[in-house]
FIZATI-603331 format. One record per residue (C-alpha): residue in one letter; chain; x, y, z. Coordinates in steps of 0.2 Angstrom, whole numbers. Each point is the difference from the previous one (the first is absolute). Layout:
! residues N
residuo / cadena / px / py / pz
A / A / X / Y / Z
...
This chain:
! residues 264
residuo / cadena / px / py / pz
M / A / 0 / 0 / 0
S / A / 6 / 18 / -4
N / A / -7 / 6 / 17
P / A / 4 / -11 / 15
A / A / -14 / 8 / 8
E / A / -12 / -10 / -12
G / A / 7 / -16 / 8
Y / A / -2 / 7 / 18
E / A / -19 / 4 / -5
S / A / -4 / -17 / -8
Y / A / 10 / -11 / 12
M / A / 1 / 7 / 17
V / A / -16 / 10 / 1
P / A / -13 / -14 / -2
A / A / 10 / -11 / 11
L / A / 6 / 12 / 14
F / A / -3 / 18 / -1
G / A / -18 / -1 / -6
P / A / -7 / -9 / 15
W / A / 10 / 12 / 12
A / A / -7 / 14 / -9
A / A / -18 / -5 / 3
R / A / 4 / -3 / 18
L / A / 8 / 17 / 1
V / A / -16 / 9 / -7
Q / A / -10 / -9 / 10
A / A / 9 / 6 / 16
A / A / -1 / 18 / -7
D / A / -19 / -1 / -5
P / A / 1 / 14 / -11
K / A / -17 / 11 / -1
P / A / -9 / 7 / -15
G / A / 7 / 17 / -5
E / A / 17 / -2 / 8
R / A / 15 / 5 / -8
V / A / 12 / -15 / 0
L / A / 19 / -1 / -3
D / A / 9 / -16 / -3
L / A / 17 / 4 / 5
G / A / 15 / -10 / -7
C / A / -14 / -8 / -11
G / A / 11 / -11 / -12
T / A / -11 / -7 / -13
G / A / -15 / 7 / 9
I / A / -9 / -16 / 7
V / A / -5 / 11 / 16
A / A / -7 / 14 / -10
R / A / -9 / -12 / -11
A / A / -8 / -9 / 15
V / A / -6 / 17 / 8
T / A / -9 / 4 / -16
E / A / -8 / -17 / 0
R / A / -6 / 3 / 18
R / A / -3 / 19 / 0
G / A / -11 / 2 / -16
A / A / -1 / 15 / -11
T / A / 1 / 13 / 13
G / A / 16 / 8 / 7
T / A / 17 / 0 / -8
V / A / 15 / -13 / 0
T / A / 18 / 4 / -3
G / A / 15 / -11 / -2
I / A / 18 / 7 / 2
D / A / 16 / -9 / -3
V / A / 18 / 4 / -3
S / A / 1 / -13 / -15
S / A / -5 / 5 / -17
D / A / -1 / -19 / -5
M / A / -12 / -4 / 14
L / A / -11 / 14 / -4
A / A / -1 / -5 / -18
V / A / -7 / -17 / 5
A / A / -11 / 8 / 13
R / A / -8 / 11 / -13
A / A / -2 / -14 / -13
S / A / -7 / -11 / 14
A / A / -12 / 13 / 6
A / A / -6 / 4 / -18
R / A / -4 / -19 / -3
A / A / -10 / 0 / 16
G / A / -9 / 15 / -4
A / A / 6 / 8 / 16
V / A / 1 / 19 / 1
I / A / 16 / 4 / 9
E / A / 13 / 14 / -2
W / A / 18 / -6 / 0
R / A / 14 / 12 / 5
E / A / 20 / -2 / 0
G / A / 6 / 6 / 17
R / A / 9 / -4 / 16
A / A / -8 / -3 / 17
E / A / 11 / 13 / 8
A / A / -7 / 14 / -11
L / A / -17 / -4 / -4
P / A / -8 / 11 / -14
F / A / -16 / 4 / 9
S / A / -6 / 15 / 10
D / A / -3 / 1 / 19
G / A / -15 / -10 / 6
S / A / -5 / -5 / -18
L / A / -1 / -20 / 4
D / A / -12 / -10 / 11
L / A / 9 / -16 / 0
V / A / 18 / -6 / -4
L / A / 3 / -18 / -4
C / A / 18 / -7 / 0
Q / A / 2 / -18 / -4
F / A / 19 / -8 / 3
A / A / 8 / 16 / -6
L / A / 5 / 9 / 16
M / A / 15 / -11 / 2
F / A / 8 / 8 / -16
F / A / -3 / 18 / 3
R / A / 17 / 9 / 2
D / A / -6 / 11 / 15
R / A / -15 / -8 / 10
A / A / -2 / 14 / 11
A / A / -2 / 12 / -14
A / A / -12 / -11 / -8
F / A / -11 / -1 / 15
A / A / 1 / 19 / 1
E / A / -6 / 2 / -17
I / A / -14 / -12 / 2
H / A / -6 / 10 / 16
R / A / 1 / 16 / -10
T / A / -11 / -5 / -14
L / A / -13 / -9 / 10
T / A / -15 / 10 / 6
K / A / -4 / 1 / 18
G / A / -6 / -17 / 6
G / A / 7 / -8 / -16
R / A / 7 / -17 / 1
V / A / 16 / -9 / -5
V / A / 0 / -19 / -2
L / A / 15 / -10 / -5
S / A / 8 / -17 / 0
V / A / 17 / -6 / 3
W / A / 8 / -18 / 1
Q / A / 4 / -6 / 17
G / A / 18 / -5 / 4
L / A / 11 / -12 / -11
E / A / 0 / -12 / 14
R / A / -19 / -3 / -3
H / A / 3 / -5 / -19
P / A / 12 / -15 / 1
F / A / 1 / -2 / -19
Y / A / 6 / 18 / -2
Q / A / 11 / -1 / 15
R / A / 9 / -15 / -8
L / A / 1 / 9 / -17
D / A / 7 / 15 / 9
E / A / 13 / -11 / 8
V / A / 5 / -8 / -17
I / A / 2 / 17 / -9
R / A / 11 / 6 / 13
R / A / 11 / -14 / -1
R / A / 1 / 0 / -19
A / A / -1 / 19 / -3
G / A / 7 / 7 / 15
V / A / -16 / 11 / 5
S / A / -18 / -2 / -2
A / A / -15 / 12 / -3
L / A / -13 / -11 / 7
A / A / 2 / 7 / 18
D / A / -6 / 17 / -6
I / A / -17 / -8 / -6
F / A / -3 / -7 / 18
A / A / 8 / 15 / 9
L / A / -16 / 7 / 9
G / A / -5 / -16 / 9
E / A / -1 / 8 / 17
P / A / -16 / 9 / 4
S / A / 8 / 12 / 12
E / A / 10 / 8 / -15
L / A / -16 / 2 / -9
F / A / -9 / 9 / 15
L / A / 15 / 11 / 2
L / A / 0 / 6 / -18
L / A / -19 / 3 / 1
S / A / 1 / 9 / 17
D / A / 15 / 11 / -5
A / A / -10 / 5 / -15
G / A / -14 / 6 / 10
F / A / -12 / -14 / -4
Q / A / -13 / -6 / 14
H / A / -10 / -16 / 5
A / A / 13 / -11 / -9
E / A / -4 / -19 / 0
I / A / 11 / -14 / -7
E / A / -8 / -16 / -5
P / A / 10 / -16 / -4
V / A / -6 / -9 / -15
S / A / 5 / -16 / -9
M / A / -4 / -8 / -17
T / A / 5 / -15 / -9
S / A / 6 / 4 / -19
R / A / 1 / -14 / -14
F / A / 12 / 4 / -14
P / A / 0 / -11 / -16
Q / A / 15 / -5 / -9
P / A / 12 / -2 / 14
D / A / 17 / 1 / -10
A / A / -7 / 17 / -7
F / A / -5 / 6 / 17
L / A / 18 / -4 / 7
A / A / 9 / 8 / -15
G / A / -12 / 16 / 2
E / A / 5 / 1 / 18
I / A / 18 / -1 / -3
E / A / 0 / 13 / -14
V / A / -10 / 13 / 11
D / A / 10 / -4 / 16
T / A / 17 / 2 / -9
A / A / -4 / 14 / -12
A / A / 5 / 14 / 12
I / A / 16 / -7 / 6
P / A / 14 / 10 / -6
S / A / 13 / -15 / 0
M / A / -12 / -9 / -12
Q / A / -1 / 15 / -12
G / A / 17 / 0 / -3
L / A / 1 / -17 / -5
T / A / 2 / -8 / -18
S / A / -16 / -9 / -6
A / A / 9 / -17 / 2
E / A / 6 / 4 / 17
R / A / -18 / 6 / 5
S / A / -8 / -14 / -7
A / A / 13 / -12 / 9
I / A / -5 / 8 / 18
V / A / -19 / 0 / -5
A / A / 2 / -19 / -5
A / A / 9 / -3 / 17
I / A / -14 / 8 / 9
S / A / -13 / -10 / -9
D / A / 9 / -16 / 4
D / A / 1 / 4 / 19
M / A / -19 / 4 / 0
K / A / -6 / -16 / -8
G / A / -3 / -8 / 17
P / A / -10 / 15 / 7
L / A / -9 / 1 / -16
R / A / -5 / -18 / 0
E / A / -6 / 0 / 17
A / A / -11 / 15 / -3
T / A / -7 / -8 / -17
R / A / -17 / -8 / 1
D / A / -10 / -5 / -16
D / A / 13 / 9 / -10
H / A / -3 / 16 / 9
V / A / 11 / 9 / 13
V / A / -10 / 1 / 15
L / A / 5 / 14 / 12
E / A / -7 / 8 / 16
F / A / 2 / 19 / 0
H / A / -1 / 11 / 16
A / A / -3 / 18 / 0
H / A / -6 / 14 / 11
I / A / -14 / 12 / -5
A / A / 1 / 17 / 8
R / A / -15 / 12 / 2
A / A / 1 / 19 / 6
R / A / -8 / 16 / -1
R / A / 6 / 18 / -3
Protein backbone atom coordinates (compact mmCIF):
# COMPACT_ATOMS: atom_id res chain seq x y z
CA UNK A 1 0.00 0.00 0.00
CA UNK A 2 1.28 3.48 -0.87
CA UNK A 3 -0.07 4.82 2.44
CA UNK A 4 0.75 2.65 5.51
CA UNK A 5 -2.29 4.14 7.26
CA UNK A 6 -4.47 2.14 4.87
CA UNK A 7 -3.15 -1.08 6.40
CA UNK A 8 -3.74 0.32 9.89
CA UNK A 9 -7.36 1.08 8.99
CA UNK A 10 -8.07 -2.26 7.30
CA UNK A 11 -6.30 -4.51 9.83
CA UNK A 12 -5.90 -2.85 13.24
CA UNK A 13 -9.16 -0.90 13.37
CA UNK A 14 -11.58 -3.84 12.98
CA UNK A 15 -9.64 -6.10 15.34
CA UNK A 16 -8.56 -3.62 18.01
CA UNK A 17 -9.31 0.07 17.76
CA UNK A 18 -12.90 -0.18 16.54
CA UNK A 19 -14.20 -2.03 19.62
CA UNK A 20 -12.21 0.27 21.91
CA UNK A 21 -13.63 3.32 20.12
CA UNK A 22 -17.16 2.08 20.77
CA UNK A 23 -16.31 1.63 24.44
CA UNK A 24 -14.77 5.11 24.69
CA UNK A 25 -17.79 6.77 23.06
CA UNK A 26 -20.11 4.82 25.34
CA UNK A 27 -18.20 6.15 28.35
CA UNK A 28 -18.37 9.71 27.00
CA UNK A 29 -22.10 9.54 26.17
CA UNK A 30 -22.11 12.44 23.65
CA UNK A 31 -25.31 14.50 23.62
CA UNK A 32 -27.21 15.92 20.61
CA UNK A 33 -25.88 19.29 19.56
CA UNK A 34 -22.48 18.91 21.24
CA UNK A 35 -19.27 20.07 19.59
CA UNK A 36 -16.95 17.06 19.73
CA UNK A 37 -13.22 16.75 19.02
CA UNK A 38 -11.41 13.47 18.32
CA UNK A 39 -7.87 14.39 19.39
CA UNK A 40 -5.05 12.35 17.84
CA UNK A 41 -7.73 10.85 15.61
CA UNK A 42 -5.55 8.60 13.46
CA UNK A 43 -7.79 7.18 10.73
CA UNK A 44 -10.86 8.56 12.51
CA UNK A 45 -12.59 5.58 14.07
CA UNK A 46 -13.60 7.48 17.22
CA UNK A 47 -14.99 10.39 15.21
CA UNK A 48 -17.00 7.97 13.06
CA UNK A 49 -18.30 6.18 16.15
CA UNK A 50 -19.48 9.52 17.56
CA UNK A 51 -21.39 10.40 14.39
CA UNK A 52 -23.12 7.01 14.44
CA UNK A 53 -24.28 7.59 18.02
CA UNK A 54 -24.83 11.34 18.01
CA UNK A 55 -26.98 11.65 14.90
CA UNK A 56 -27.19 14.68 12.66
CA UNK A 57 -26.95 17.46 15.24
CA UNK A 58 -23.79 19.05 16.62
CA UNK A 59 -20.34 18.90 15.03
CA UNK A 60 -17.49 16.39 15.03
CA UNK A 61 -13.89 17.28 14.22
CA UNK A 62 -10.85 15.02 14.02
CA UNK A 63 -7.31 16.35 14.37
CA UNK A 64 -3.98 14.57 13.91
CA UNK A 65 -0.36 15.39 13.11
CA UNK A 66 -0.20 12.76 10.34
CA UNK A 67 -1.39 13.74 6.88
CA UNK A 68 -1.32 10.05 5.89
CA UNK A 69 -3.72 9.15 8.71
CA UNK A 70 -5.99 12.07 7.82
CA UNK A 71 -6.13 11.06 4.16
CA UNK A 72 -7.49 7.65 5.17
CA UNK A 73 -9.80 9.25 7.73
CA UNK A 74 -11.36 11.46 5.07
CA UNK A 75 -11.85 8.57 2.66
CA UNK A 76 -13.30 6.27 5.33
CA UNK A 77 -15.73 8.92 6.57
CA UNK A 78 -16.85 9.67 3.00
CA UNK A 79 -17.59 5.99 2.37
CA UNK A 80 -19.61 5.86 5.59
CA UNK A 81 -21.47 9.07 4.76
CA UNK A 82 -20.21 10.65 8.00
CA UNK A 83 -20.01 14.45 8.13
CA UNK A 84 -16.74 15.15 9.97
CA UNK A 85 -14.25 18.00 9.69
CA UNK A 86 -10.61 16.90 9.50
CA UNK A 87 -7.72 19.14 10.49
CA UNK A 88 -3.96 18.67 10.70
CA UNK A 89 -2.44 19.94 13.94
CA UNK A 90 -0.79 19.24 17.27
CA UNK A 91 -2.41 18.64 20.65
CA UNK A 92 -0.12 21.23 22.22
CA UNK A 93 -1.46 24.02 19.96
CA UNK A 94 -5.10 23.30 19.14
CA UNK A 95 -6.57 25.51 16.39
CA UNK A 96 -9.78 26.24 18.30
CA UNK A 97 -10.96 29.26 20.26
CA UNK A 98 -11.48 29.29 24.03
CA UNK A 99 -14.57 27.42 25.18
CA UNK A 100 -15.50 26.27 21.68
CA UNK A 101 -15.83 22.53 22.43
CA UNK A 102 -18.17 20.48 24.61
CA UNK A 103 -16.38 17.12 24.51
CA UNK A 104 -12.81 16.08 23.73
CA UNK A 105 -12.11 12.40 23.10
CA UNK A 106 -8.62 10.92 22.85
CA UNK A 107 -8.04 7.23 22.18
CA UNK A 108 -4.54 5.82 22.83
CA UNK A 109 -2.80 8.99 21.62
CA UNK A 110 -1.86 10.78 24.84
CA UNK A 111 1.28 8.67 25.23
CA UNK A 112 2.72 10.13 22.00
CA UNK A 113 2.17 13.84 22.70
CA UNK A 114 5.49 15.65 23.05
CA UNK A 115 4.28 17.78 25.97
CA UNK A 116 1.38 16.16 27.80
CA UNK A 117 0.94 19.02 30.26
CA UNK A 118 0.67 21.50 27.39
CA UNK A 119 -1.82 19.23 25.62
CA UNK A 120 -4.05 19.04 28.72
CA UNK A 121 -3.83 22.81 29.11
CA UNK A 122 -5.03 23.20 25.51
CA UNK A 123 -7.88 20.74 26.06
CA UNK A 124 -8.92 22.67 29.16
CA UNK A 125 -8.74 25.99 27.30
CA UNK A 126 -10.88 24.88 24.37
CA UNK A 127 -13.60 23.21 26.46
CA UNK A 128 -16.65 25.15 27.57
CA UNK A 129 -17.37 25.39 31.30
CA UNK A 130 -18.61 21.95 32.31
CA UNK A 131 -17.22 20.40 29.14
CA UNK A 132 -15.73 16.89 29.34
CA UNK A 133 -12.56 15.15 28.37
CA UNK A 134 -12.70 11.36 28.01
CA UNK A 135 -9.57 9.46 27.06
CA UNK A 136 -8.06 6.00 27.01
CA UNK A 137 -4.51 4.82 27.63
CA UNK A 138 -3.08 1.34 27.86
CA UNK A 139 -2.24 -0.10 31.23
CA UNK A 140 1.38 -1.02 31.84
CA UNK A 141 3.55 -3.32 29.77
CA UNK A 142 3.51 -5.85 32.62
CA UNK A 143 -0.22 -6.33 31.95
CA UNK A 144 0.48 -7.34 28.32
CA UNK A 145 2.84 -10.34 28.40
CA UNK A 146 3.03 -10.82 24.63
CA UNK A 147 4.23 -7.25 24.16
CA UNK A 148 6.47 -7.49 27.21
CA UNK A 149 8.20 -10.44 25.54
CA UNK A 150 8.39 -8.56 22.22
CA UNK A 151 9.90 -5.58 24.03
CA UNK A 152 12.59 -7.79 25.57
CA UNK A 153 13.42 -9.39 22.21
CA UNK A 154 13.65 -6.07 20.36
CA UNK A 155 15.89 -4.65 23.09
CA UNK A 156 18.21 -7.64 22.81
CA UNK A 157 18.35 -7.60 19.02
CA UNK A 158 18.22 -3.84 18.31
CA UNK A 159 19.57 -2.35 21.53
CA UNK A 160 16.47 -0.29 22.30
CA UNK A 161 12.70 -0.63 21.97
CA UNK A 162 9.92 1.91 21.51
CA UNK A 163 7.27 -0.40 22.95
CA UNK A 164 7.58 1.00 26.46
CA UNK A 165 6.35 4.37 25.14
CA UNK A 166 3.05 2.84 24.05
CA UNK A 167 2.42 1.53 27.58
CA UNK A 168 3.99 4.51 29.36
CA UNK A 169 0.86 5.79 31.14
CA UNK A 170 -0.20 2.66 32.95
CA UNK A 171 -0.36 4.28 36.40
CA UNK A 172 -3.71 5.98 37.19
CA UNK A 173 -1.94 8.38 39.56
CA UNK A 174 -0.09 9.95 36.63
CA UNK A 175 -3.35 10.53 34.78
CA UNK A 176 -4.96 12.05 37.87
CA UNK A 177 -2.00 14.41 38.25
CA UNK A 178 -2.09 15.51 34.60
CA UNK A 179 -5.82 16.22 34.83
CA UNK A 180 -5.71 18.03 38.15
CA UNK A 181 -2.66 20.14 37.21
CA UNK A 182 -4.55 21.32 34.11
CA UNK A 183 -7.53 22.38 36.23
CA UNK A 184 -9.94 19.52 35.53
CA UNK A 185 -12.41 18.40 38.19
CA UNK A 186 -14.35 15.25 39.10
CA UNK A 187 -11.78 12.95 37.48
CA UNK A 188 -12.67 9.27 37.32
CA UNK A 189 -10.47 6.48 35.99
CA UNK A 190 -11.97 3.11 35.08
CA UNK A 191 -9.98 -0.05 34.27
CA UNK A 192 -11.35 -1.83 31.18
CA UNK A 193 -10.26 -5.06 29.52
CA UNK A 194 -11.10 -6.57 26.12
CA UNK A 195 -9.94 -9.56 24.11
CA UNK A 196 -8.96 -9.00 20.47
CA UNK A 197 -8.58 -11.52 17.66
CA UNK A 198 -6.13 -10.77 14.85
CA UNK A 199 -6.23 -12.84 11.63
CA UNK A 200 -3.10 -14.00 9.80
CA UNK A 201 -0.70 -14.51 12.75
CA UNK A 202 2.48 -14.15 10.68
CA UNK A 203 1.26 -10.87 9.19
CA UNK A 204 0.28 -9.66 12.66
CA UNK A 205 3.77 -10.30 14.03
CA UNK A 206 5.47 -8.76 10.98
CA UNK A 207 3.34 -5.64 11.35
CA UNK A 208 4.06 -5.30 15.06
CA UNK A 209 7.81 -5.66 14.51
CA UNK A 210 7.72 -3.09 11.69
CA UNK A 211 5.82 -0.54 13.79
CA UNK A 212 7.84 -1.14 16.93
CA UNK A 213 11.25 -0.85 15.25
CA UNK A 214 10.51 1.97 12.78
CA UNK A 215 11.38 4.75 15.24
CA UNK A 216 14.64 3.21 16.51
CA UNK A 217 17.56 5.39 15.28
CA UNK A 218 19.96 2.46 15.11
CA UNK A 219 17.60 0.63 12.75
CA UNK A 220 17.23 3.62 10.45
CA UNK A 221 20.96 3.70 9.76
CA UNK A 222 21.18 0.08 8.67
CA UNK A 223 21.31 -1.27 5.14
CA UNK A 224 18.25 -3.12 3.88
CA UNK A 225 20.03 -6.46 4.35
CA UNK A 226 21.13 -5.61 7.91
CA UNK A 227 17.65 -4.48 8.87
CA UNK A 228 16.09 -7.60 7.33
CA UNK A 229 18.47 -9.81 9.32
CA UNK A 230 17.49 -8.17 12.62
CA UNK A 231 13.77 -8.36 11.81
CA UNK A 232 14.16 -12.03 10.89
CA UNK A 233 15.96 -12.70 14.20
CA UNK A 234 13.18 -10.96 16.15
CA UNK A 235 10.55 -12.96 14.26
CA UNK A 236 12.39 -16.21 15.03
CA UNK A 237 12.65 -15.33 18.74
CA UNK A 238 8.89 -14.58 18.83
CA UNK A 239 7.76 -17.85 17.23
CA UNK A 240 7.07 -19.43 20.61
CA UNK A 241 5.04 -16.53 22.08
CA UNK A 242 3.16 -16.18 18.78
CA UNK A 243 2.29 -19.88 18.76
CA UNK A 244 1.10 -19.69 22.37
CA UNK A 245 -1.18 -16.75 21.53
CA UNK A 246 -2.67 -18.33 18.39
CA UNK A 247 -6.13 -19.94 18.43
CA UNK A 248 -7.94 -21.08 15.27
CA UNK A 249 -5.48 -19.20 13.06
CA UNK A 250 -6.01 -15.94 14.98
CA UNK A 251 -3.75 -14.21 17.48
CA UNK A 252 -5.90 -13.84 20.60
CA UNK A 253 -4.69 -11.23 23.07
CA UNK A 254 -6.27 -9.57 26.08
CA UNK A 255 -5.75 -5.82 26.28
CA UNK A 256 -6.07 -3.71 29.42
CA UNK A 257 -6.68 0.03 29.42
CA UNK A 258 -7.76 2.90 31.63
CA UNK A 259 -10.59 5.19 30.53
CA UNK A 260 -10.39 8.56 32.25
CA UNK A 261 -13.22 11.11 32.49
CA UNK A 262 -13.07 14.66 33.87
CA UNK A 263 -14.86 18.02 33.60
CA UNK A 264 -13.62 21.53 33.07
